[in-house]
C-alpha positions as CSV (number, residue, x, y, z in Angstrom):
1,M,0.0,0.0,0.0
2,I,2.7,2.5,1.0
3,F,4.7,2.0,-2.3
4,T,1.5,2.3,-4.3
5,M,0.6,5.5,-2.5
6,I,4.1,7.0,-3.0
7,N,4.0,6.1,-6.7
8,S,0.6,7.6,-7.2
9,Y,1.6,10.7,-5.3
10,I,4.7,11.3,-7.4
11,V,2.8,10.6,-10.7
12,N,0.1,13.1,-9.7
13,L,2.7,15.7,-8.7
14,V,4.6,15.3,-12.0
15,I,1.4,15.5,-14.1
16,I,0.1,18.7,-12.3
17,I,3.5,20.5,-12.5
18,S,4.1,19.5,-16.1
19,T,0.6,20.6,-17.1
20,I,1.0,24.1,-15.5
21,F,4.5,24.4,-17.0
22,V,2.9,23.8,-20.4
23,L,0.4,26.5,-19.7
24,Y,3.0,29.0,-18.5
25,F,5.7,28.5,-21.1
26,S,3.3,28.1,-24.0
27,S,1.8,31.5,-22.9
28,L,5.3,33.0,-22.7
29,K,6.2,31.7,-26.1
30,Y,3.0,33.0,-27.7
31,S,3.5,36.4,-26.1
32,L,7.0,36.7,-27.6
33,E,6.1,35.3,-31.0
34,H,3.2,37.7,-31.5
35,D,5.4,40.7,-31.1
36,D,7.8,41.8,-33.8
37,A,11.0,39.9,-34.3
38,E,13.1,42.5,-32.4
39,N,10.9,42.3,-29.3
40,E,11.2,38.5,-29.3
41,I,14.9,39.2,-28.5
42,L,14.7,42.4,-26.5
43,T,11.4,42.7,-24.6
44,S,10.7,40.9,-21.3
45,T,7.3,39.6,-20.5
46,G,4.9,41.1,-18.3
47,Q,1.2,40.1,-18.5
48,F,0.4,37.6,-21.2
49,N,-1.9,38.7,-23.9
50,L,-3.2,35.4,-25.3
51,S,-5.6,35.0,-28.1
52,F,-9.1,33.7,-27.2
53,T,-8.5,30.6,-29.3
54,L,-5.3,29.7,-27.5
55,Q,-7.0,30.2,-24.1
56,I,-9.7,27.8,-25.2
57,F,-7.1,25.2,-26.4
58,L,-5.1,25.5,-23.2
59,G,-8.3,25.2,-21.0
60,I,-9.3,22.0,-22.8
61,F,-5.8,20.6,-22.5
62,I,-5.6,21.3,-18.8
63,G,-9.1,19.9,-18.3
64,L,-8.2,16.7,-20.0
65,M,-5.0,16.4,-18.0
66,S,-7.1,16.9,-14.8
67,F,-9.3,14.0,-15.9
68,V,-6.1,11.9,-16.3
69,I,-5.1,12.9,-12.8
70,S,-8.5,11.7,-11.5
71,M,-7.8,8.3,-13.0
72,N,-4.7,8.0,-10.9
73,R,-6.1,8.7,-7.4
74,I,-3.8,8.2,-4.4
75,P,-4.7,5.3,-2.0
76,I,-4.1,6.1,1.6
77,D,-6.2,3.4,3.4
78,N,-9.0,1.0,2.6
79,M,-11.4,3.8,2.1
80,R,-11.8,6.5,-0.6
81,P,-8.5,7.4,-2.4
82,V,-7.3,11.1,-2.6
83,D,-8.5,12.8,-5.8
84,V,-6.5,15.9,-6.6
85,R,-8.0,16.6,-10.1
86,Y,-9.2,20.0,-8.8
87,L,-5.7,21.5,-8.3
88,P,-5.1,22.4,-12.0
89,V,-8.3,24.5,-11.9
90,Y,-6.7,26.9,-9.4
91,F,-3.4,27.0,-11.2
92,S,-5.0,27.5,-14.6
93,V,-6.8,30.6,-13.3
94,Y,-3.9,32.0,-11.3
95,Y,-1.1,31.4,-13.8
96,G,-3.3,31.5,-16.9
97,S,-6.5,33.5,-17.1
98,P,-10.2,33.3,-16.0
99,V,-11.1,32.0,-19.5
100,I,-8.6,29.2,-19.3
101,G,-9.8,28.3,-15.8
102,I,-13.5,28.3,-16.9
103,V,-12.8,26.1,-19.9
104,T,-10.7,23.8,-17.7
105,T,-13.5,23.4,-15.2
106,I,-16.1,22.7,-17.9
107,T,-13.9,20.2,-19.6
108,L,-13.2,18.4,-16.3
109,I,-16.8,18.3,-15.3
110,L,-18.0,17.0,-18.6
111,T,-15.3,14.3,-18.9
112,K,-16.0,13.1,-15.3
113,C,-19.8,13.0,-16.0
114,L,-19.1,11.0,-19.1
115,E,-17.0,8.5,-17.1
116,Y,-19.8,8.3,-14.4
117,F,-22.4,7.7,-17.1
118,I,-20.3,4.9,-18.7
119,T,-19.3,3.2,-15.5
120,G,-22.4,3.9,-13.5
121,T,-22.2,5.7,-10.1
122,S,-24.3,7.3,-7.4
123,I,-25.8,10.7,-7.7
124,T,-23.4,11.8,-4.9
125,E,-20.4,11.6,-7.3
126,Y,-22.2,13.8,-9.8
127,I,-23.0,16.4,-7.1
128,N,-19.4,16.2,-5.8
129,N,-18.1,16.7,-9.3
130,F,-20.1,19.8,-9.9
131,L,-19.8,21.4,-6.4
132,I,-16.1,20.9,-5.6
133,T,-14.9,21.8,-9.1
134,G,-17.2,24.8,-9.2
135,I,-16.3,26.0,-5.7
136,I,-12.6,25.9,-6.5
137,L,-13.1,27.8,-9.7
138,F,-15.1,30.5,-7.9
139,I,-12.4,30.7,-5.2
140,S,-9.7,31.0,-7.8
141,L,-11.5,33.7,-9.7
142,V,-12.0,35.8,-6.6
143,I,-8.3,35.4,-5.7
144,V,-7.2,36.6,-9.1
145,K,-9.6,39.5,-9.0
146,K,-8.2,40.6,-5.7
147,K,-4.6,40.3,-7.1
148,L,-3.3,38.4,-4.1
149,P,0.5,37.5,-4.2
150,P,1.4,33.9,-4.9
151,I,1.9,32.7,-1.3
152,K,-1.1,34.4,0.1
153,A,-3.2,33.3,-2.9
154,A,-2.2,29.6,-2.4
155,M,-2.9,29.8,1.3
156,T,-6.3,31.4,0.7
157,C,-7.3,28.9,-1.9
158,L,-6.2,25.9,0.1
159,S,-7.9,27.1,3.3
160,L,-11.2,27.9,1.6
161,T,-11.1,24.6,-0.4
162,L,-10.5,22.5,2.7
163,I,-13.3,24.4,4.6
164,S,-15.7,23.8,1.7
165,R,-14.8,20.1,1.4
166,A,-15.2,19.7,5.2
167,I,-18.7,21.2,5.1
168,L,-19.7,18.9,2.3
169,A,-18.2,15.9,4.1
170,I,-20.1,16.7,7.2
171,F,-23.3,17.1,5.1
172,F,-23.0,13.8,3.3
173,F,-21.5,11.7,6.1
174,F,-22.9,13.3,9.3
175,N,-24.6,10.0,10.4
176,Q,-21.4,8.0,9.8
177,M,-18.9,10.2,11.6
178,E,-16.7,7.8,13.6
179,N,-13.0,7.9,14.6
180,E,-12.0,5.8,11.6
181,L,-13.8,8.2,9.1
182,L,-12.4,11.3,10.8
183,F,-8.9,9.9,10.6
184,H,-9.5,9.1,6.9
185,F,-10.6,12.7,6.3
186,L,-7.5,14.0,8.2
187,L,-5.2,11.9,6.0
188,H,-7.1,12.9,2.9
189,F,-6.7,16.6,3.7
190,L,-3.0,16.2,4.6
191,V,-2.2,14.5,1.3
192,F,-4.3,17.0,-0.6
193,S,-2.6,20.0,1.2
194,S,0.9,18.7,0.7
195,L,0.4,18.2,-3.0
196,F,-1.0,21.7,-3.3
197,F,1.8,23.3,-1.4
198,I,4.6,21.4,-3.2
199,T,3.1,22.2,-6.6
200,A,2.6,25.9,-5.7
201,W,6.1,26.2,-4.3
202,L,7.8,24.5,-7.3
203,L,5.8,26.6,-9.8
204,N,6.4,29.8,-8.0
205,A,10.1,29.1,-7.7
206,A,10.4,28.2,-11.4
207,I,8.5,31.2,-12.6
208,S,10.4,33.5,-10.2
209,I,13.7,32.2,-11.8
210,S,12.2,32.8,-15.3
211,E,11.2,36.4,-14.3
212,S,14.6,37.0,-12.8
213,I,16.2,36.0,-16.1
214,H,13.9,38.5,-17.9
215,N,14.8,41.2,-15.4
216,Y,18.5,40.6,-15.8
217,R,18.0,40.8,-19.6
218,D,16.1,44.1,-19.2
219,Y,19.1,45.6,-17.3
220,A,21.3,44.9,-20.4
221,I,18.7,46.2,-22.8
222,F,16.9,49.2,-21.2
223,D,18.2,52.4,-19.7
224,N,17.5,52.2,-15.9
225,L,16.5,55.9,-15.5
226,T,14.2,56.5,-18.5
227,K,13.2,52.8,-19.3
228,L,14.1,53.6,-22.9
229,Y,16.3,51.2,-24.9
230,N,20.0,51.8,-24.1
231,K,23.0,52.5,-26.4
232,E,23.7,48.8,-27.0
233,S,20.1,48.2,-28.1
234,F,20.2,51.4,-30.3
235,F,23.1,50.0,-32.3
236,F,21.3,46.7,-32.6
237,F,18.2,48.4,-34.0
238,L,20.3,50.6,-36.3
239,D,22.1,47.6,-37.7
240,L,18.8,45.9,-38.4
241,A,17.5,49.0,-40.2
242,R,20.7,49.3,-42.2
243,Q,20.5,45.6,-43.2
244,K,16.9,46.0,-44.4
245,T,17.8,49.0,-46.5
246,T,20.6,46.9,-48.0
247,T,18.6,43.7,-48.7
248,E,15.1,45.0,-49.1
249,K,15.8,48.5,-50.4
250,V,13.6,50.0,-47.6
251,S,14.3,53.6,-46.5
252,F,14.7,54.6,-42.9
253,S,15.4,57.7,-40.8
254,L,17.6,58.4,-37.8
255,A,17.3,61.3,-35.4
256,I,19.9,62.2,-32.8
257,I,18.4,64.5,-30.1
258,D,20.3,66.6,-27.6
259,F,19.0,68.9,-24.8
260,D,20.4,72.4,-25.4
261,N,20.6,73.6,-21.8
262,F,20.8,70.5,-19.7
263,K,24.0,71.4,-17.8
264,E,22.3,74.7,-16.9
265,I,19.2,72.8,-15.7
266,N,21.4,70.7,-13.5
267,D,23.3,73.7,-12.2
268,T,20.1,75.7,-11.5
269,Y,17.8,73.0,-10.1
270,G,20.0,70.1,-9.1
271,H,20.6,66.7,-10.6
272,L,17.3,65.2,-9.2
273,I,15.3,67.7,-11.2
274,G,17.6,67.0,-14.2
275,D,16.8,63.3,-13.9
276,R,13.1,64.2,-13.6
277,V,13.3,66.2,-16.9
278,L,14.9,63.2,-18.6
279,K,12.3,60.8,-17.3
280,E,9.4,63.1,-18.2
281,A,10.8,63.7,-21.7
282,A,11.3,59.9,-22.1
283,E,7.6,59.3,-21.1
284,L,6.6,61.9,-23.7
285,F,8.7,60.2,-26.4
286,L,7.1,56.9,-25.6
287,D,3.6,58.3,-25.4
288,I,3.9,59.9,-28.8
289,T,5.4,56.9,-30.5
290,K,3.7,54.0,-28.7
291,S,1.1,53.4,-31.4
292,D,3.8,52.8,-34.1
293,E,6.0,49.7,-33.8
294,N,8.2,51.0,-36.5
295,I,9.7,53.6,-34.2
296,R,12.4,52.9,-31.7
297,V,13.4,55.5,-29.0
298,C,16.7,55.0,-27.2
299,R,18.8,56.9,-24.7
300,I,22.4,56.8,-25.9
301,G,24.1,59.3,-23.5
302,G,23.5,61.6,-20.6
303,D,21.0,63.9,-22.2
304,E,21.2,62.5,-25.7
305,F,18.5,60.4,-27.3
306,A,18.1,58.6,-30.7
307,V,15.0,57.7,-32.6
308,I,15.0,55.2,-35.4
309,F,12.2,55.4,-37.9
310,K,12.2,52.0,-39.7
311,K,10.1,53.3,-42.6
312,E,10.3,56.5,-44.5
313,E,6.5,57.1,-44.4
314,N,6.6,57.7,-40.6
315,S,6.8,61.5,-41.3
316,S,9.7,61.7,-38.9
317,F,10.2,65.5,-39.3
318,D,6.6,66.3,-38.4
319,L,6.7,63.9,-35.4
320,L,9.9,65.4,-34.1
321,E,8.6,69.0,-34.5
322,F,5.4,68.0,-32.6
323,L,7.7,66.5,-29.9
324,T,9.6,69.7,-29.4
325,K,6.4,71.7,-29.0
326,K,5.0,69.2,-26.4
327,L,8.1,69.5,-24.3
328,N,7.1,73.0,-23.1
329,Q,4.0,71.4,-21.6
330,L,5.9,69.1,-19.2
331,A,5.0,69.7,-15.5
332,I,8.3,69.5,-13.8
333,T,7.9,71.8,-10.7
334,E,6.0,75.0,-10.1
335,T,9.2,77.1,-10.2
336,F,10.8,75.3,-13.1
337,D,11.3,77.5,-16.2
338,K,9.9,75.4,-19.1
339,N,11.6,77.6,-21.6
340,M,14.9,76.0,-20.6
341,I,13.8,72.7,-22.3
342,T,14.8,73.0,-25.9
343,L,16.2,70.4,-28.3
344,S,18.6,70.3,-31.1
345,I,18.0,67.5,-33.5
346,G,20.0,66.0,-36.4
347,L,17.7,64.1,-38.7
348,I,19.0,62.0,-41.6
349,H,17.1,59.9,-44.1
350,I,18.9,56.8,-45.4
351,L,17.8,55.9,-48.9
352,P,18.7,52.7,-50.9
353,S,21.3,53.0,-53.7
354,D,22.9,50.7,-56.1
355,K,26.2,52.5,-56.0
356,E,29.1,50.8,-54.3
357,E,30.6,54.1,-53.2
358,N,27.5,54.8,-51.1
359,K,27.9,51.7,-48.9
360,K,28.0,52.7,-45.2
361,S,28.3,50.9,-41.9
362,S,26.0,51.5,-38.9
363,Q,28.8,53.7,-37.4
364,D,29.0,55.7,-40.6
365,I,25.2,56.3,-40.4
366,F,25.4,57.3,-36.8
367,N,28.2,59.7,-37.5
368,L,26.2,61.4,-40.3
369,A,23.3,61.9,-37.9
370,D,25.7,63.2,-35.2
371,K,27.1,65.7,-37.7
372,A,23.6,66.9,-38.5
373,L,23.0,67.4,-34.8
374,Y,26.1,69.6,-34.4
375,I,25.0,71.6,-37.5
376,A,21.7,72.3,-35.7
377,K,23.7,73.3,-32.6
378,N,26.0,75.6,-34.5
379,N,23.0,77.2,-36.3
380,G,21.6,78.5,-33.0
381,K,20.1,75.4,-31.3
382,N,16.4,74.7,-30.7
383,Q,15.9,73.4,-34.3
384,I,15.9,70.3,-36.5
385,F,18.6,70.0,-39.2
386,E,17.5,67.5,-41.9
387,R,19.5,65.8,-44.7
388,N,19.2,62.9,-47.0
389,D,21.9,60.2,-47.7
390,Y,22.3,57.0,-49.5
391,L,23.1,53.4,-48.6
392,Y,24.4,50.8,-50.9
393,A,21.8,48.2,-51.7
394,K,22.3,44.9,-53.6
395,K,20.6,44.6,-57.0
396,S,17.8,42.2,-57.1
């Protein structure tokens, strides 16, 4: 008996964890694949934005795996084995979505009802199937709505589930309550609780490691102060844009942006206000460009930014001109002189060419934009200097 119990316990644990890992990592993969190719490399995952079809598919899969778990119940004595088929319902809601949890619940209930119909069983099993599965779904949905942290969420779900199951046990077995039955329920709850806690701990630990990896990756990709892409990411994007111009003959634009009076801002108001100006400006950049995935905004120096427009039709000059006007509306502090925030911008447009002498590297293109910036500075600042150039492109 003891070896059979241990074997069933381990098999259930492996199935549950594997099932939820499939949910989590398939969701992570989908989230990355349905952004553009650059974000697949550069962007960490926050909340998963899954298609409705994928949520339905995952819900059905988890529901079927829950049914498999129910076929491998854990024997603890000569009475009713421990059935932990309900555990994936909670994890499918908490680590997936309400839709996934609902579909999981429906799939599990229907498959169990089909089994009961084929094998024949008492009405009590049907009631237990509907009530326990539905109660755990409801508890899980409430927990997710309240946005409880993992440990607190697991404790809450387990406590409420055990209370619910105890109430149902008392209702159905009130006249049969003897020491042997009470001891059976105690063992049942201990096995159920241990599986729940081990699963929750392993999942949370694995997902925490995954999130830490994404966080470390973010530090190498994003600027810590402004949350824009950093200089290394900028040259990655610039090289991609240059390659597309070479291979696909697609034009792109590059703007180098520099604050005209940033040292004066720091000297007058202090570095904390200077940092706030950079953060507010970065938020403005992102707010203006967030609807266009063909624009990449990067911080490449102290008060220097770069914007890559991956397609010529982005109307880069108009957007940059609009940006300079919006800067004067930034609410820094009541005493801050908004007129101190002006920008000099060097804007170049890289056009495809079939001439070998026009071939340029990413550094060459950056140098051209940097020269355009200094022309804007030398011409009196607070302006955009614009020029066109050419990049060698292979003949098709």
